[in-house]
N, C-alpha and C positions, 0 to 999 in steps of 0.2 A: 325510593331507596330506604326511607325510614320504615315503611311497611315491611320490606324484606328483612331488615334487621330485627324487627319485632318478631317475625316468623322464626328466624334463626334462634333468637333468644327463647321463644316458646318451645322449640324442639329440644333445646338444651335443658330446659326446666322440667321436661317429662321424665328425667331420670329420678327414680324414687329415692327418698332418704327419710328414714323414720323421724329424725328431728325436725325436718322441714314440714312434714305432714302435721305434726303436733302443734307447730307454732304459726300456722297460716292465719288463724283467726286473730292472734295477737298482733302480727305484723300488719294485717289489713287495717285493723283499728288504728294503729300508729300512723300508717300511711295516710289514712283519711284525715287524721288530726293535723299532720304536717302539711299535706297538700292543700287543706282548707286555708291555712294561714298564708301559704305561698300564693294561692289564687287571689286572696284578698289584697295582698301586696301588689300583685300584678295588675289588678283592677285599678288600685290607686295610682300606680305608675302610668297606666294607659290614660286615665283621666287627666293626669298632669300633662302627658304628651299631647293629648287632644287639645288642651287649652293652648299649649305652645304652638301647635300647628295652626290653630285658628288665628293666633296673633300673627304668625308668619304669613298666613294667607292674606290677612288684612293689610300687612305691610307690603306684600307683593302687589296687591291690588292698587295701593296708593302709588307705588313706584311705576306700575303699568300705566295708570292714568297720567302721571307726570311725563312718562316716556311718550305717551300718545300725544299729549299737548306739545312736547318738544318736537315730535315728528311733524305735527301740523305746522309749527313755526318754521322748521327746516324746509318743508315742502313749499311753503310760501316764499321763503328766501330763495329756494332753488328756482321757482318759477320766475321770480324777478331777475335772478342772475341769468337764466336762460334767455329772457327777453333782451337783456343787455348783450349777451353773447351773440344773439342773432343780429342785433344792430352792428356789433363789431365785425361779424362775418360779412355783412353787406358792405361795410366800409372796406374790408379786406378784398372782397371781390372787385370793388371799384378800383382799388389800388392795383389789383392783379391785371385788370383790363388795361389800365394806364401803363403798367410795366410791359404788357404784351405789345402795346403800340410802340413803346420805346425800343423793345427788342427788335421789332420789324425794322425800325429806323437803323438800329445798330447793325442788323444783318445787311442792309443796303450799304451802309458805310463800310462794313467788312468786305463786301464784294468789290467796292471801288478800291479799297486798300489792297485786296488780293491782286487786282490788275496792276496797281502800282508796284506791288512786290515782284511780280513777274518781270516788269520792266527793270526794276532794280537788280534782279537776279541776272538778267542778260548783261546789264552794265558791269556787274561784278565779275561775270565770266570774262569779259573783255579786259577788265583790269587785272585779273589773274594772269592772263596771257602776257600782258605788258610787264607785270611784276616778274614773271619768269625770265623774260629777256633782260630786264634791268638787273636782276640778281647776278646773271653771268657777267655783265659788264662791270658791276660793282666788285666782283671778285678780282677781275683783272686790274682794276684801278687800285684795289687794296694791295695787290702784289707790287705794283709800281710804287705806291706810297711807302710800302715797307722797305723797298730798295733805297728810295730817297731818304728815308729816316735813318737807315744804316749809314749812308754817306754823310748825312748831317751829323750823326754822332761821332763818326771818325774825324770830321772836320773840327768839331768842338774839342775833341781830345788832343789831337796832334797839331792843329793849325789854328790856334786861338788868335793869332795876329791877323790871319787872313779870313777871319770869320765873316765879316760883313761883306767883303767882296764875293766870297764863295756863296753866301746866302743870296746875294743879288743875282749871281749867275744861275744859281739853282732855281730861284723864283722865275727867272726868264725861261729856264728849261722847263720848269713846271707848267708855265703858261703855254709854251709851245707844245708840251706833251698833252696838255688838256685839249688844245686845238686839234692836234693829230688824233688824240683818242676819240674826240667827238666825230671826226671824220671817219675813223676806223669803226666806231660804233654804228654810224650810218651804213657804212659798207657791210658791216657784219649783219645788220638787220636785213639788208637786201639779200645777203648770202643765206641767212636763216630762212627768209621767205622762199628763196629758190629751193633750199634744202627741204623745206616743208612741203613744197609742191612735189619734189622728187619722192619724199616719203609717202605722200598720198598716192602717187602712182605705184610705188612699191607695195603699199597696202592693198591697192586694187589687185595688183598681180598676185599678192599673197592670198587675198580672198578668193581669187579664181583657183589658185592651187589648192586652197583649203576646200573649196567646193568639190574639186576633183577627188581630193583625198576622202572627203565625206562620202562621195558616191562609192568609191572603192570600199570604204569602211562599211557602208550600208550593205554592199554586195556581200562582203565577208561576213557581216553580221547575219544576213539572211541565210547564207550557207551554214553558219554556226547554229542558227536557230532551227534549221531543218534537222541538222544532226542532233541537236538537243531535243527536238520534238520526237525524233525516232527513239532516242534513248529514253525519253520520258514515257513514250508509249510502252516500251519494254518494261521499264520500271513500274509503270502503272499496272501492267499485267501481273508482274510478280507481286505487287502490292495487293491486287485484287485476290490473288490466290491466298496470300497471307491473311487478308481480311476475311475470306471465306473460312479459312481454318480457325481464325479467331472467333468468328461468329459461331462456328460449330462448338468450339470450346466454351464460348460464352453460354450457348444454349444448354450444353451439358452441365455447366456450373449452375445455370438457373434451375435446371431440373433437380440437381442435387440440393440446391438451396430450398426449392419448394418441398422436396422430400423432407429435408431437415426441419423446415417450418411445420410441415404436417405432423412429423414425429413430435416436435416440440408442442404443437397444439394438443396432440393426443396425450403426451405426458402431463401437460397442464390440466387436461380434463381428468386424467387419472388422479393427479394430485388433488384436484378439487373433490373428486369422489371419495378418495381416501380421507381427506380432511372431514368431509361431511359424515363418512362412516365412523371415523374415530370420535367425532363429536356426538353422534347418536349413541355409540357404545358408551361413551363417558356419561351421557345423560341416563342411559339404561342402567349403568353401574351405580350411578347415584341413587336412582329410584330403588334399585335392588337393595343397596346398602340401607336406604331409609326403611324399606319393608323389613329387612333383617333386623334393623335396629329396633323397630316396633315389636317384632317377634321375640327378640332377645329381652326386651323390657318385660313383655308378658310372661316369658318363660322364667325370667328372674323372679318376677312376683310370685309365680306358682312355686318355684323352687324354695323361695323364702317361706311360703305357707307350708310346704311339705317339710322343710327343716323344722319349723315350729311344731308341726304335728308329731314328727318323729322324735323331737326332743321331749315332748310330753310323754309319748309312749316309752321312751328310754327311761324317763324318770319313774314312770309306773313300774317298768320292769326292774329297776333298781330297788324300788320299794318292796316288790315281790321277793327279790333275792334276799333283802334284809329280813323279810318276814320268814322266809324259809330257814335261813340259818345265818348266823353272824360270822361263820367261818368260811363261807364260799360254797361253790358247787361240789367240790371234791369231798368235803365233809358231809354234804347231803348224801352223796353216793355211798360213803362209808356207813352213814346212818341207815340208808336203805338196805345195804347188805346185812347190817346188824339186825335190822327189823326182820329181814327174810330168815336170818338164822333163828331168831326168836320165834318166828312164825313156824318154822319147821319143828322146833322143840315143842311149841305149843300143840302143833298137830300130833306130834308123837305122844304127848301127854294126853291129847284129846282121844287119840286112838286107844290109849290104855284105859282111859276112864270110861269111854263109850257113853259120853254125855251129848245128847242131841242139841242142847241149847248152846253149848260151846262151839260145836261144829258150825252151827248157823252163824254165830258171832264171828267165827274165824273166816267163814266165807265172805261175810259182809266186809270184814277188815281187809281181806285180800282184794275184793273188788275196789274198795276205796284206795288201796295202795296202787292197784293197776291204773286207776283213773289219775291218781297223783303223778305216777311215773309218766303216763302218756302226756299229761299236762306239762310235766317238766321237760319232756322231749320236744313237745311243741314250742315251749318257751325258749329252749336252746336254739331250735331252728329259726324261730322268729328273731331271736337275739342276733344270731349270725347274719341273717338276712338284713336286719336293721343296721348292723355294724357295716356290712358291705355297701348298703344303700347310703349310709352316712359318709363313708369314704368316697363313693362315686359322686355324691352331691357336693362334697368338699372340692373334688377335682373339677367338676363342672362349674362350680361357683368361681374357682380360680380362672378357668378358661373364659367364663363369661366376664369376669372382671377385666381380664386382658383385652377381650374383644370390646368391652365398653370403653376401656382406655384408648384403644385404637380408634374407636368410633368418635370419641371426644376429639382426638387429634385431627381426624379427617373432617369432622364438623367445623373445627376451628379453621383448618385450611380452607374449607369450602366457604366459610363465612368471610375470611380475609379475601379470597378470590372474588366472591360476590361483591364485596365492598369496593375492591379495586376496579372490577368490571363496571360497576355503577358509576364510580368516579370518572373512569375513562369515557363512559357514555355521556355523562353530564358535561365533561370537558369538550367532547366532540360536538354535542348539541350546542354548548355555549359558543364554540368556535364557529359552527355553522350559522348560528343566530347573529354572531358578531359580524361574520363575513357578509351575511345577507344585508345587514344594516350598513356595513362599511362600503366606501366607494372604491371601485377598481383602480382609479388613478387618484389616490388621496392627495399626493403632493401637488399634482397638477390642478386638481379642483380647488385646493387652497389658494392657488395663485389667482383664480378667477375673482375671489373676494379681496385678496391682499393688494393686487396691482390693478384694480378696476378704474382708478382715477387717471386722467390724462396728465402727461408731463407738462410742467409749466416752466417758463423762462427759456425755452429753446430759441436760439438765435440763428439767423441765416449765415451760411459760410461766405466769407468775403471772397475776393478774387483768389484763384488757386495759388498764385505766386505768394501772395500775402499769407494765405492759409498754410502753405508749406513752411515758410519761415517761422510762423507762429507755432506750428507743431514741433519744429526742431527746438525752439526756445523752451517750450513747455516740457519737452522730454529732457532737455538739458537741466532744467530746474529739478528734475527727479534724480539727478546724478548720473545720467546716461548721455553719451556724446556720440552722435552720428554725423556723417558728412551730409552736405546738401543733396548730393546725388542719391544717397541711400534713402532719404526721406522722399525725394521726388519719385524714385522707383517704387517705393512702397505705396504712395498715394496713387500713382498711375496704375499699379497692379490692381488696386481696388476696383477701378473702372473696367479692367480687362477680364478678370476671373474671380470667382467666388472661392477658389482654392489657392493658397500661397504655400510655397515650400521655401523655407529659410535654411540655407546650407552654410557650413563653415565649421572651423575647428571649435572645440569646446571652450567656452568662456568668452566668446566674442559678443555675446548679448543677443542671441537669436530669440530666446523666450522673452527677454526683457523688452525687446523692441515692440512685440505685439501687445504686451500688457501696458507698456508706457504709452503707446499710441491710443489705446482704448481709454486710458485715464486722461490723456491730453485732450481728446475731442469731447469726452462726456463730462470731465471734471467732477467726478463723484467724490463723496467723502472717502477717507482711507478704508473704512470697513465695508463700503459698498462697491468697490471696484470689481468684485466677483460677479455682481449683477450685470456687468457689461463685458467682462472677459472671463469665460469659464475655462479653467485649465484642466485638461483630461490627460492623465498619465497613461500612455499606451503600454500595454503589457505584451510580453513576448508570445503568449499563448493565444492571442485573439485570432478567431477564425471566421466569424460572421458578425452580422450587424447586432445580434443580441449582446455581444460583448461591449458594443459601443452604446446601444440605446437601452437595453434591459430586456426582460422576458416576462411572459404571462404565466402565472401559476394557476392551472385549471382547477386544482383541488381547493385552494384558498380563494379562487376567483379574484385575484389581485395581480396587478401589473407592477413589477419591481422596476421603477424608472430610474435609470442612471443619470449622471450629471449632464451628458450631452442631450438627452431627451428633455430634461428639465430646462436646459438653456434654450432649446428650439421652441418650446412652448412658452417660455417666459418672454422671448423676443416678440411674440404676437400680442402680448398684453397691451392694453391702452397706454400704460405708463412707459413702455419701451418700444412701441411700434414705430416711433419716429426717431429712434436713436440707433447708432451704429453698434452692432453686437458682434463679438468675436468668440469663436470656440477654438481654443488653442490645443492642438494635439501634440503634446510634448513627446519627443523621441518617436515620431510618427512611424519610422521604418524599423522599429524593434520587431514588429510583425508585418506581414504582407498587406499593404494598404488596399491592394486590388481585391482582397477577400473581405475584410471587415468594413471597408469603405466603398464597396462595389456599387451599392444602390445610389450613393451620393455622386459618384463619378459620372453616372449617366444622367442623373436628374438635375445637376447644377446648371447644365447648359440649356435645359428645357424648362424655363420658369412657368410655362403654362400648365405643365403636368408634373410639377415638382411636389409629389405627394407620396407618403409612405403609409401603407396599411399596417396598423399595429395589432389588430384583432381580425379573426376570421369572419366574424359577423358583428353587426352593430350592437352596442350596449346602451341600455336606457339611462344608465348613470355615468355615461362618458362626460369628460369635461366640456365646457361650453364651446370652445373653439375647435373641437373635433368636427370633421365633416362626416355625415352619415353615421355618427356614433362610433367610428372606428379608424378614421383616416386623419393623419396629421399633415398639414401643408408645411413645406420648408419655407420659412420667411425670407423675403428678399433682402432684409436688412441684416442678414447673418453672413459672416465670412468664416471659412475654415482655414486656419493658419497652422501649418505643421512645421516643426523643427526637425532637422535630420543631421545626424552624424554618419560618417561612412567608415566603419571598421568591421572587425570580424564578428561582432555581435548583431549587426544590422542587416536588413534586406535591401536589395537594389530596387529602385523604382522602375516600373514598366514604362514603355513608350507612351501608352495611353494616359498615364498619370502625368508625365512630363508635358505632353502636348496640351493637356487641359489646364495645367496649373501655371501660375506666375512664379518663376524661380528667381531667387536672389541669393547672392553669395555675400555673407556678412563678414567684413574684415574688422580687425582691431582699429579703433580710432583714438586720436589723441584728445586730451581734455581741453575744452574750449571755454571761453567766458561769454556769458550772455547777460542780457538785462533781466534782472530778477523781478521786475515790476510787470508781471504778466497777469492779465485779467482772469476772472473766474467764469468766463462764458462757456455755456454748453451748446454745441452746434447740432443742428437737426440733420437727420439722414436725408430727408427729401431735398433740402437745399444743396447738400453735397452732390446728390445725383443730378440736380438741375445744373450745377456748375460743370459737371462732367459732360452733360449733353450740349451745353453751350460750346465747350472746347471742341467737341467732336464735330459739330456742324461747321465750325470755323475752319478746321484743318483737314476734314475728311477727304476732300477732292485732291489735296496735295499728296496724301498717303496713297490714294488710288493711282495717281500718276506715277509715283515711285514704283509701285508694284507692277504696273504695266511695263515699265522699262526693265525691271528685274526679271520678269518672265521672258523677255526677248533678249536678255543680255547673254554675254559669254559665260558669266557665272552660272547661270542656269544650265547651260550646255555642259560645262565641266562637272557640275553636280550630278547631272544625269548619267555621266560616264561611270560614276561609282554608285548609280542607282539610288540617288537621294534627291528628293524634291520636297515641296511643301504644298499643302492643299488650301482650301478656302478658309479653314479654321485660323491659320496664321494671319491671313489678310484681314479677317474679321477682328481678330485680336489687335492687330496693328492699327485698325481704324479707331479703336478705343484707347489704346495705350499711348501711341505717339502724340496725338493731340493733347491729351491730359498732361503728359510729361512736359511738352512745350509750354502749356499754360502755367505749369508750376515753376517756370524759369529755366528749363533745360533746353537743349538744342535737339533738332530732328536727328542729327548724326548720332548723338549719344543714345537716343531712344531706339533707333533702328539697329545700332550696333549691339545693344543689349538683347533685343529680340532675336537677331540672327545668332548671337553667341549662345543663348539659352535654348533656342528652338531648333536650329539647323546645325551649327558647328559644335554643339556640345559633345562631350565624351560619350561614345556609344552610338552616335549617329553618323557624324563625319569623322571626328577625331577619335583616337583610341581604338581604331579597328586594325585587324591584322590581315585583311584581304585587300588592302590598297597599297599602292607604292608612293614613295615620297614625291616623285615627280608630278603625280596627279594632285597631291595636296598643294605643291608649289604652284601649279596652274590655277588652282582654286584661289589661292592667296593673291596671285598676281591679278586675276580677273576681278577679285573683290576690290583691290586698290584702284583698278582702272574704272570700274563702275562707280566708285566713290567720287572720282574726279568728274566723271560724266554727269553725275547727279548734282554736282556743284556743292557738295557737302564740305564744309571747311575743316572739320575735325577729322582725325585719323581714326579708323575703327580699331581702337586699342584692344578691346576684349576679344573680338573675333580674330584679329591678327595674332594676338598672343597665343590663343589656342592652336591656330594653324601652325605657327612657327614652332611651338613646343612639339606638335605632332610630327613635323618635318624632322626635327632633331631626333625624335624617338625612332622614326622609321629609317633614317640614314645612319643611325648608330653613333652620332656625334656626342 
């Protein structure tokens, strides 16, 4: 760029000026003297800098040797520590084998306990039946006691004197009534037993009638299916015609689109050709202007020489005029006429004298006069020509001056453009060089060095019940209060699904629960909680995964990684790979999750292939934890937790999202008091998963038995009537969710009730529909309560029954 500037300055200096040409030698001598002193000063400064650089190099060498010695010491310490760690690992392996033996013993004990539990459950069933009968008897006895109490009160009010006698009589009557009531109870038990037998017989008859009705319903259903099949065939034919029409329209649109693309390509080609043509014209114009500039400079030089020559001739001509006469050309003409008149007179005198010598003199004078007149005419013509040439040269000089001025302006513009072009080229080159040297995933590559050390001080999770109480207390110490059920549901949901949806009205603490739990289990400093719980603010315009993870800029050769991608990569680092990590999607349903979260919905259930390709091809400067230089694995220690409000600004979740997620409804909770003396232990992810697996192996068979009964129950039949059922996913989720919830201190009834309410009876699947009748929902509710008794579950299914009863009221218009 400096060379081009020098060329431009050289072209500008070619414009001649008389003063510049005269002073070249003086300026060059002055420049030599000035530049000589500057060069000497620069040499002195360079020598000083050279000494300083040598001193710095020596200091750097000393620091390098010290660093090398320190590195050798650190490597020796590292080797010694690695030996100690290996010994500790061997001891841990030994402890692990001992624990495995103890685990097998515990499994055997658990199996024996499970057998005893079944026996206890059978005994409980019998006790429940006896309690039912006793409750009816207690009601009757309470009625009789209330009558006696009324009589006793009346006796106390009106018959105080006969109080003792009446009491004795009443006591006797009470004893007799007790005897008679016992006899009646025994008789009633016999009657109840007989009625129970009658009811069983009636149930058998009803079952036979139901079988007949089911056969009739099946026949009707087959007839309806045939009619529907015929209608479906007709509709399919019509749809096929419409599809063919749509295909034709689509093909026409594709042809039009291809034509548009071809025309666009042609226009682009024409545009490129025009651009190149204009560029060539501009370059040709510049070369032409440069040539014209040189020609103008040469013509100007010639014109200046010509002006000098003509100025000299003009001066000579003026001298000649002054020599001829001091009064001007008109006086010269008068003098010539006077001389002619004198000549005539002289001729006349000469003719009179007849003198030969005078005639000859006269002839010579006439010849000289004629020569003088011819010279005068020639001078007049040359003077007029010189005057016109002088005017023409003055006009051409003005035009040349204007052209030179325009040329200077154009050259200045060209110089400025060349400078800006060179600056842009240098900036582009610098950017390309910087991008070649920069890493495509700079933020992720920095984590490879920043978080390369293993986490220290991680403790094993205690029993899940103790862990649940501890998490609730730690969250309460942060000023947030949740019920035991909320904490149990949250922990059990961690074992069931990698995606949580926390619903509820604004201000109930949905976002706070996820952040507080991450802080409670990891116990980081206040400023480091974001390293364990990354909050992502979902925007309404999100459409694909680039809005969540980031995008790759092919021009800059750089990937702009967003917070979610950074959190996924950070969770795999050695410092965090054994900790629980949360990515919190705040206001998850402001945009459609099935679009921007689509890849994760399908990958979270398949941990063996949970990978995302971030680049089309492998990159040699990819971060260390990338697979094949372009693929990122989804870590197993990461959970996605989304908060959701339901109003006019949000989107509804699809069934595929609800089925794959753990759903919780967060309600407002009252402030509670807890023990503030909570330790600062940080629990490991691996020990939490191990506690989950222990709980699952303990109660998994019980869950399978429950679902076998549910699949053959009346509840399943009533659900099939409204075309609703569940698949293997729900049973697999229940195998993980229910055992962990029970291990946290909850009951099987609560866990099963929550699963059925959020997966089966939720609004949009069973409840909240407009194609069902209230009597069908009533049948489902009744069958749910009956199967609850059959399963021997003590609690009532509150969540499911509440949803069903609300839907019955809605459909019946109450």
